[in-house]
N, C-alpha and C positions, 0 to 999 in steps of 0.2 A: 634504290640507286643502282645504276648499271656501272660496272667496272669494265674498262677497256684496256687491253694490253696490245701494244703495237710492236712490230718487229720488221726487219728487212732493210732498214736504212743502211747507208754506208757511203763510201767513196767510189766513184766510177768515172771512167774517162768519157768525154763527149762522144756521143754515138752509141754508148753502151746501154744496158738495160738493168733494171732493178724491179723486184716485186716486193711490195709492202703487204703485210698482213695485220689484221686487227681482229681480236677475238673479244666478244662481249660475254660477261658473266654477271650473275646476280639472281635474285629471286623475284618471282612474280612480276616479270617484265614482259612487255609485248612491244617489240621494236618494229616500226614500220619503215624507217629510212635509216640507211647507214651511208657514210661517205667520208671524204677526205677534204681537208683544207690545207693550205700551206702558208707559211709566213717567212719571208726573206728578211734579213737584217734591215731595220729601219723602215720596213713597209708594213702595210696592214695585212691581216689574215684574209686570204682569198680562197674562194671555192675552187676545188680541182674537179671533183666528180661526186655524184651521188647515185644510189641505187635503192629502189623501193623493195618492199617484201614481195612484190609480184614481178620484179625484174626490170622495171622501167629505169632507164639510166639518163643521166644528164652530165654534160662535160663543159668545162670552161673552153672557150674558143682557143686559148693558148695551148691546150693539150690535145685537142681533137685530132684523131688519126694516129696519135702516138701513145695514148694511154687507154687502158681498158679496165673498167671496174667490174668486179664479179662478186658473187655472194654465195656462201654455203650456209643455207638456212639451218640445216641440221646441226652445224657447229657454231652458229651465230658468229660467223667469221666473214669479213669482207677483205677482198684482195684488190691491190692496185698494181697492175702490170704496166710498167713504164718503159718504153722503148725509144730509141733515137734521142737519148737524153741530151740536153743542152746545158751550158753553164747557167743560163737563166732559170733553170729548174732547181737550182740550189736553194734549199729552204729547209725549215723544220716542217715536217708533214704531221698533221693532226687528224686522227680518226674521230668520228663522232657517231653516236647512235641516238636516234630520236624516237621517243614514245609519244603516243597521242596525249593531248592534242599537239603539243610542240615542245616537249621537254627534251632537252639535249644533254647528253653526257659526253665528256671529252677524254681522249687518251692523253698521255703525258707528252707525246710528240716523239718523232724519230727524225734524226738528221739525215738529209740527202745532200751530198756534195758532188757536183759534176765538174771535173777538171777539164780545162780546155787543152 
């Protein structure tokens, strides 16, 4: 089982920036994809961005150009740099790590609140 610990959420003004971090730990794991989802109150959990172990990235259309996902393989850590934040980015952000073939582990979530 992979354990994930997230950090970096908080309150920011519209137009501001935040960087989320998520570190994976555990024994005998081989992670091939890490990423972030988010869930706003009363809404479903939606994909934000993913990154593979070879650096391929994928972004939701709603965040393209404002968000960058990166990964430190040596530290099993994934980062989500969010710029030009909007009130509609307000949500709980969840990190995940995926092992072959498709086993996902999830973090506890970190709140991001963007004030207008």
